[in-house]
C-alpha positions in Angstrom: -26.4 26.1 -14.8 -27.4 27.5 -18.2 -25.6 26.0 -21.2 -26.7 28.7 -23.6 -23.4 30.5 -23.6 -21.0 27.5 -23.9 -18.1 28.5 -26.0 -15.4 26.4 -27.7 -12.1 26.0 -25.9 -9.5 28.6 -26.3 -6.6 26.5 -27.6 -4.1 29.3 -28.3 -1.1 29.8 -26.1 -1.8 32.2 -23.1 0.5 35.0 -22.0 0.8 35.6 -18.3 0.1 39.0 -17.0 -1.2 38.3 -13.5 -0.6 35.5 -11.0 -2.1 34.5 -7.6 0.3 32.6 -5.3 -1.1 31.1 -2.1 0.8 28.0 -0.9 1.1 25.9 2.3 4.4 24.3 1.1 6.7 27.2 0.3 9.3 25.0 -1.4 10.5 26.8 -4.6 8.0 29.6 -4.3 10.6 32.3 -4.2 12.3 31.0 -7.4 9.0 30.8 -9.2 8.0 34.3 -8.1 11.4 35.6 -9.2 11.0 34.0 -12.6 7.5 35.5 -13.0 8.6 38.9 -11.9 11.5 38.9 -14.4 8.8 38.4 -17.1 6.8 41.3 -15.8 4.0 39.2 -14.3 2.0 41.0 -11.5 2.0 39.0 -8.4 -0.7 38.9 -5.8 -0.6 36.7 -2.7 -1.8 35.9 0.8 -0.6 35.5 4.4 2.6 33.5 4.8 3.2 33.3 1.0 3.0 37.1 0.7 5.5 37.5 3.5 7.9 34.9 2.0 7.9 36.6 -1.4 8.0 40.1 0.0 10.9 39.3 2.3 12.8 38.0 -0.8 12.6 41.5 -2.2 10.1 40.6 -5.0 7.2 43.1 -5.6 3.9 41.5 -4.6 0.4 42.8 -3.6 -1.7 41.3 -0.8 -5.0 39.8 -1.9 -6.8 42.1 0.6 -5.6 45.1 -1.3 -7.1 43.7 -4.5 -10.5 42.7 -3.0 -10.7 45.7 -0.7 -11.8 43.2 2.0 -9.5 42.2 4.9 -8.7 38.6 5.8 -11.0 37.5 8.6 -12.1 34.6 10.9 -8.5 33.8 11.7 -7.6 33.5 8.0 -10.4 31.2 7.1 -11.6 33.8 4.6 -8.9 35.3 2.4 -9.5 34.5 -1.3 -13.2 33.7 -1.2 -14.2 36.8 -3.0 -15.9 37.6 -6.4 -13.0 39.8 -7.4 -10.6 36.8 -7.1 -12.9 34.1 -8.6 -14.2 36.2 -11.4 -10.6 36.9 -12.3 -9.9 33.2 -12.4 -13.1 32.0 -14.1 -13.4 34.7 -16.8 -13.1 33.3 -20.4 -11.2 36.2 -21.8 -11.6 34.9 -25.4 -15.3 35.2 -24.8 -16.4 38.8 -25.5 -19.2 38.9 -22.9 -16.8 37.7 -20.1 -14.2 40.3 -21.1 -16.8 43.1 -21.1 -18.2 42.0 -17.8 -14.7 42.1 -16.1 -14.1 45.6 -17.6 -17.5 46.7 -16.3 -16.7 45.4 -12.8 -13.2 46.7 -12.9 -11.7 43.2 -12.3 -8.4 42.1 -13.7 -8.1 38.6 -15.1 -5.7 36.1 -13.4 -3.9 33.8 -15.9 -1.9 31.7 -13.3 -2.9 30.3 -10.0 -0.3 28.6 -7.7 -1.9 26.8 -4.8 -1.1 23.8 -2.6 -3.3 22.9 0.3 -3.1 22.7 4.0 -1.2 19.5 5.0 -4.3 17.5 6.2 -2.8 14.1 5.5 0.4 14.9 7.3 -1.5 16.4 10.2 -3.7 13.4 10.9 -0.6 11.1 10.7 0.7 12.7 13.9 -0.2 10.7 16.9 -1.2 13.8 19.0 -3.5 15.3 16.5 -7.0 15.9 18.0 -10.2 15.8 16.0 -10.6 19.5 16.3 -7.1 20.2 15.0 -7.6 17.9 12.1 -10.8 19.7 11.1 -9.0 23.1 11.1 -6.6 21.6 8.6 -9.3 21.1 6.0 -8.6 23.7 3.4 -11.5 25.5 1.8 -10.2 28.5 -0.1 -7.4 26.5 -1.7 -9.4 23.8 -3.3 -11.9 26.4 -4.4 -9.2 28.3 -6.3 -7.7 25.1 -7.7 -11.0 23.9 -9.0 -11.9 27.2 -10.5 -8.5 27.5 -12.3 -8.6 23.9 -13.5 -12.1 24.3 -14.8 -11.0 27.4 -16.8 -7.8 25.7 -18.1 -8.4 27.0 -21.6 -7.5 30.5 -20.2 -5.7 29.8 -16.9 -2.7 27.7 -15.7 -2.9 26.0 -12.3 0.2 24.8 -10.4 -0.5 22.5 -7.4 3.0 21.1 -6.6 6.5 22.5 -6.3 7.5 19.6 -8.6 5.8 21.3 -11.5 7.6 24.7 -11.1 10.8 24.0 -13.0 9.2 22.7 -16.2 6.6 25.5 -16.1 9.3 28.1 -15.6 11.3 26.7 -18.5 8.3 26.9 -20.9 7.3 30.3 -19.8 10.8 31.9 -19.8 11.5 30.4 -23.2 8.3 31.5 -25.0 6.7 34.0 -22.7 3.4 32.0 -22.8 1.9 28.6 -21.9 0.4 26.2 -24.4 -3.0 24.7 -24.3 -1.6 21.2 -23.9 0.3 22.3 -20.8 -2.7 24.0 -19.3 -4.9 20.9 -19.9 -2.3 18.6 -18.3 -2.0 20.9 -15.3 -5.8 20.9 -14.9 -5.8 17.1 -14.9 -3.1 17.1 -12.2 -5.1 19.7 -10.2 -8.3 17.7 -10.1 -6.3 14.6 -9.2 -4.8 16.7 -6.4 -8.2 17.8 -5.0 -9.6 14.3 -5.4 -6.8 12.9 -3.4 -7.2 15.6 -0.7 -10.9 15.1 -0.4 -10.5 11.3 -0.3 -8.3 11.5 2.7 -10.7 13.8 4.5 -13.7 11.5 3.7 -11.7 8.5 4.8 -10.7 10.2 8.1 -14.2 11.2 8.9 -15.5 7.8 8.1 -13.0 6.3 10.5 -13.7 8.9 13.2 -17.5 8.3 13.0 -17.1 4.6 13.0 -19.2 3.9 10.0 -19.1 0.2 9.2 -19.2 -0.7 6.5 -18.4 2.6 4.8 -21.1 3.6 2.4 -18.4 4.7 0.0 -14.8 3.8 -0.4 -12.6 6.6 -1.5 -9.3 5.3 -2.8 -6.5 7.7 -3.9 -3.1 6.2 -4.7 -0.3 7.7 -6.7 1.5 5.8 -9.4 4.6 4.2 -7.9 6.1 2.5 -10.9 5.2 0.7 -14.1 6.3 -2.9 -14.4 7.0 -4.2 -17.9 3.8 -6.3 -17.8 1.3 -8.0 -15.5 1.0 -11.6 -14.7 1.7 -12.4 -18.4 3.5 -10.4 -21.1 0.3 -9.5 -22.9 -1.1 -7.8 -19.8 -0.3 -4.1 -19.0 0.3 -3.3 -15.3 1.0 -0.5 -12.8 1.9 -0.3 -9.1 0.1 2.4 -7.0 0.8 3.4 -3.4 3.7 3.9 -1.1 5.4 0.5 -1.2 8.8 2.1 -1.2 8.1 3.4 2.3 8.2 -0.3 3.4 10.8 -2.0 1.2 14.0 -1.0 -0.6 14.9 -3.1 -3.6 18.5 -2.1 -3.6 19.9 -4.7 -6.0 18.6 -6.3 -9.2 16.0 -5.5 -11.8 12.7 -3.7 -11.2 10.2 -5.8 -9.4 7.6 -7.4 -11.7 3.9 -7.7 -11.0 4.3 -11.3 -9.9 7.3 -10.3 -7.7 5.1 -7.8 -5.8 2.5 -10.5 -5.2 5.1 -13.0 -3.9 6.9 -10.3 -1.8 3.6 -9.4 -0.2 2.9 -13.0 0.7 6.4 -13.6 2.0 6.3 -10.4 4.2 2.9 -11.4 5.7 4.2 -14.8 6.7 7.7 -13.8 8.0 6.3 -11.2 10.2 4.5 -13.9 12.2 7.9 -14.7 13.8 9.6 -12.4 16.4 13.1 -11.2 15.6 14.7 -13.0 18.5 13.9 -16.4 16.9 15.7 -16.7 13.6 13.2 -17.8 10.9 13.1 -18.4 7.2 10.2 -18.4 4.8 10.4 -19.7 1.2 7.4 -18.6 -1.1 6.5 -19.7 -4.6 3.5 -18.3 -6.4 2.3 -16.7 -3.1 2.3 -20.1 -1.3 4.8 -21.1 1.3 6.8 -24.1 0.2 9.1 -24.2 3.3 9.1 -22.5 6.7 11.4 -23.1 9.7 13.1 -21.6 12.7 16.5 -22.4 13.9 19.3 -21.5 16.3 20.8 -19.5 13.4 19.5 -18.2 10.1 21.7 -20.8 8.3 19.9 -23.6 10.2 16.5 -22.0 9.6 17.2 -21.8 5.9 18.5 -25.4 5.7 15.4 -26.7 7.5 13.0 -24.6 5.4 14.7 -25.7 2.2 14.5 -29.3 3.3 10.7 -29.2 3.2 10.7 -29.0 -0.6 14.0 -28.8 -2.5 12.4 -28.3 -5.9 9.9 -25.5 -5.5 12.3 -22.9 -4.1 14.1 -22.5 -7.4 13.0 -19.1 -8.7 11.1 -18.5 -5.5 11.2 -15.8 -2.8 13.2 -16.1 0.4 12.4 -14.0 3.5 14.1 -13.9 6.9 13.3 -12.0 10.1 16.8 -10.9 11.2 20.0 -9.6 9.7 21.1 -11.9 6.9 24.7 -13.0 7.6 27.3 -14.5 5.3 26.8 -18.1 6.5 23.1 -18.1 5.6 23.7 -16.1 2.4 26.3 -18.6 1.2 23.8 -21.4 1.7 21.0 -19.5 -0.2 23.4 -18.7 -3.0 23.5 -22.3 -4.0 20.1 -22.0 -5.7 18.6 -19.4 -8.0 16.0 -17.3 -6.2 14.1 -14.3 -7.6 14.2 -12.3 -4.4 15.8 -12.4 -0.9 14.2 -10.2 1.8 15.7 -9.3 5.1 15.5 -6.4 7.6 19.2 -5.9 7.0 22.2 -7.6 5.3 25.8 -7.8 6.5 28.3 -6.3 4.0 29.8 -9.8 3.4 26.4 -11.1 2.5 25.7 -8.2 0.2 29.1 -8.7 -1.5 28.3 -12.3 -2.2 24.6 -12.0 -3.2 25.0 -9.1 -5.5 27.3 -11.1 -7.8 24.1 -12.5 -9.4 22.6 -9.6 -11.3 19.2 -11.3 -11.9 18.6 -11.7 -8.2 16.7 -8.9 -6.3 17.7 -8.0 -2.8 15.1 -6.2 -0.7 15.6 -4.6 2.7 12.4 -4.4 4.8 12.3 -0.8 6.1 9.3 -1.2 8.4 6.7 -3.9 9.2 3.7 -4.1 6.9 1.4 -6.3 8.9 -0.2 -3.7 11.1 -0.3 -1.2 8.3 -2.6 -3.4 6.3 -6.1 -3.2 7.7 -8.1 -4.1 4.6 -8.0 -6.4 1.6 -9.6 -5.6 -1.7 -10.2 -7.5 -4.9 -11.7 -6.4 -8.1 -14.8 -8.3 -9.3 -17.5 -7.6 -11.9 -19.0 -4.2 -11.3 -16.9 -3.3 -8.4 -14.7 -4.7 -5.6 -14.8 -7.0 -2.6 -13.5 -5.7 0.7 -12.7 -7.4 3.9 -10.7 -6.8 7.1 -7.2 -8.3 6.7 -6.7 -11.6 8.5 -4.8 -10.7 11.6 -6.8 -13.1 13.6 -4.8 -15.0 16.3 -5.9 -17.3 19.1 -4.1 -17.4 22.4 -2.9 -20.9 23.2 -4.6 -20.6 26.5 -8.0 -20.2 24.8 -7.6 -23.4 22.6 -10.3 -26.0 23.3 -9.0 -29.6 23.6 -11.8 -31.7 22.3 -10.2 -35.2 22.6 -9.7 -37.4 25.6 -5.9 -37.1 25.3 -4.4 -33.7 26.3 -1.5 -32.4 24.1 2.0 -32.6 25.4 4.0 -29.3 25.7 5.9 -30.2 22.6 2.6 -30.9 20.7 1.3 -27.5 21.8 4.4 -25.8 20.4 4.2 -27.8 17.1 0.5 -27.0 16.7 1.0 -23.3 17.4 3.8 -23.2 14.7 1.7 -25.1 12.2 -1.3 -22.8 12.8 0.8 -19.7 12.1 1.8 -21.2 8.7 -1.6 -22.6 7.6 -3.1 -19.1 7.7 -0.9 -18.2 4.8 -1.5 -21.3 2.6 -4.1 -21.2 -0.1 -7.2 -23.3 0.6 -7.7 -26.1 1.0 -4.7 -25.9 3.3 -3.0 -28.6 5.3 0.4 -28.2 7.1 2.4 -30.9 8.8 5.1 -29.5 11.2 7.3 -30.5 14.0 10.1 -28.8 16.0 9.7 -25.4 14.2 9.9 -26.9 10.7 7.3 -27.5 8.1 7.4 -31.2 6.9 4.7 -31.2 4.3 2.4 -28.5 2.9 -0.7 -29.2 0.8 -2.4 -26.3 -0.8 -5.0 -25.2 -3.4 -6.7 -28.6 -3.7 -10.5 -29.0 -4.2 -10.8 -31.4 -1.3 -9.1 -31.5 2.1 -8.1 -35.1 1.7 -6.3 -34.2 -1.6 -4.4 -31.5 0.3 -3.5 -34.0 3.0 -2.2 -36.5 0.4 -0.2 -33.8 -1.3 1.4 -32.7 2.0 2.3 -36.4 2.8 3.7 -36.9 -0.7 5.9 -33.8 -0.4 7.2 -35.0 3.0 7.9 -38.5 1.6 9.8 -37.0 -1.4 11.9 -34.9 1.0 12.6 -38.0 3.2 11.0 -36.2 6.2 9.3 -38.4 8.8 5.8 -37.3 9.9 5.9 -39.4 13.0 4.8 -37.4 16.0 4.1 -34.3 13.9 1.3 -31.8 14.3 -1.3 -31.1 11.5 -3.0 -27.8 11.0 -6.0 -27.4 8.8 -7.3 -23.9 7.7 -10.9 -25.1 8.0 -12.8 -28.0 9.6 -12.5 -31.6 8.5 -15.9 -32.4 7.0 -15.3 -36.1 7.3 -13.3 -38.4 9.5 -11.2 -39.6 6.5 -9.0 -36.6 6.9 -8.2 -37.5 10.5 -7.6 -41.1 9.5 -5.2 -40.0 6.8 -3.3 -37.8 9.2 -2.9 -40.7 11.7 -1.7 -43.0 9.0 1.0 -40.5 8.0 2.2 -40.5 11.6 0.7 -37.3 13.0 -0.1 -37.3 16.7 -1.8 -33.8 17.1 -4.3 -31.9 15.0 -5.3 -28.3 15.2 -8.4 -27.1 13.3 -11.2 -24.6 13.6 -14.0 -27.1 14.2 -17.6 -26.3 13.2 -18.6 -29.2 11.0 -21.9 -31.0 11.5 -19.8 -34.1 11.8 -17.5 -32.7 14.5 -18.4 -35.5 16.9 -17.6 -38.2 14.4 -14.3 -36.5 13.8 -13.6 -36.3 17.5 -14.5 -39.9 18.1 -12.2 -41.0 15.3 -9.3 -39.0 16.8 -10.0 -40.6 20.2 -10.0 -44.1 18.7 -6.7 -43.4 17.0 -5.1 -41.9 20.1 -4.7 -38.4 18.7 -5.0 -35.1 20.5 -7.0 -32.4 18.8 -7.7 -28.8 19.3 -10.6 -26.6 18.0 -9.6 -23.0 17.6 -13.0 -21.7 16.6 -11.3 -19.5 14.0 -11.1 -20.4 10.3 -8.4 -19.2 7.9 -9.6 -19.7 4.4 -7.4 -18.1 1.8 -8.8 -18.0 -1.7 
């Protein structure tokens, strides 16, 4: 476009004489129309919005009367007309624009009220066809929103019923709208259309099966602002719909680190079905104790037994209703957060006595909702599919001479569930549905093994007959030898090392049984 006639922003307050209202969500539209009418603003509208306002007894003119052109193509074309868009885009402080409107007999529009077809809500419905989804892609609405937002120095744009009350208050008080308000509304409007287009683009990318997507369109609303990030000198914010999944119904606002730990705890506890009471204790996103039991109290006792030091200030998550017996046991130590799908009233009464403890109710499972992991790096992001990988026990490959017993299979399956959630290098010793020693975050696998053994020894837990899970292959036989010395009888690992045969031979010499899963679970 030519830039020859660029003019300075009109920063003076703008009086409203004419408004166009065309909304999908009719919430509050009658009240807004009534307030505008009381201030003698001429109202023009379309379709269902026109009917809603007209039926409320408020004077309103149909857009087709203004344009002299009827709605057509089943309503696809209503406001896409020069009379409408010239009225929105005219810079009335610019003499040439004012003269051109007068010449064309077009009246300016100082307020546009538009919200868009519910595309996101439509595609969320299980029975929505591709054809139906496409019909819910709004065209006229975004066009008007963008036009009004671009011309914010002369036009106000409202895109959400949440904006109406504050707007009405300013207008009814002064009879005009300030430049600051118009600019803020324009910002909100472009965020609104960006979010709308992002969901359309993401939907079409999914439907066309483009892998990897040539562009990632992320649009998340601010959910809350923690006091700081990982450290007090770092600012932080939380974006998304986390409150659809969890309800922190007691205690202070979750911190940045709380969110990270909560996410880690939720990912792990959802590995266990609700009919088997299970307890997970997480510290700094790493599990420090995991166990099942006949009751939640027993599951907690066994999980805590793994490491009685690290759980202080940690995160506890259970997979079934938290009862008073388990709550009383947990109450003996300070924990940042306790998470459960539900709490008995007795448990709530006890646990809420400590004001610094957060209690979180899990509203719905998060595991299947999380399909992608992203991390910021220099110049962009890293993206990968979330690690939902599982291996059916029937597909495991026994690579040693000795076959595992049924109990060893159960122990290995349990340990394999846990090791997926431990930072690499990861080693987990487990037996009878209880972690006995966890080694994580070391720069060598032997170091992680030694850490796990040391933890078990400190907790006075015997590793005799235990199963060992490793998140990646053992590069040398020394890891197998260390596991055997500690008392382990079964090992589960991905396999894939150039020294696999050496490792297998060592396991055979030591009388161990070993399984290769063929699947690695690195967690950096």
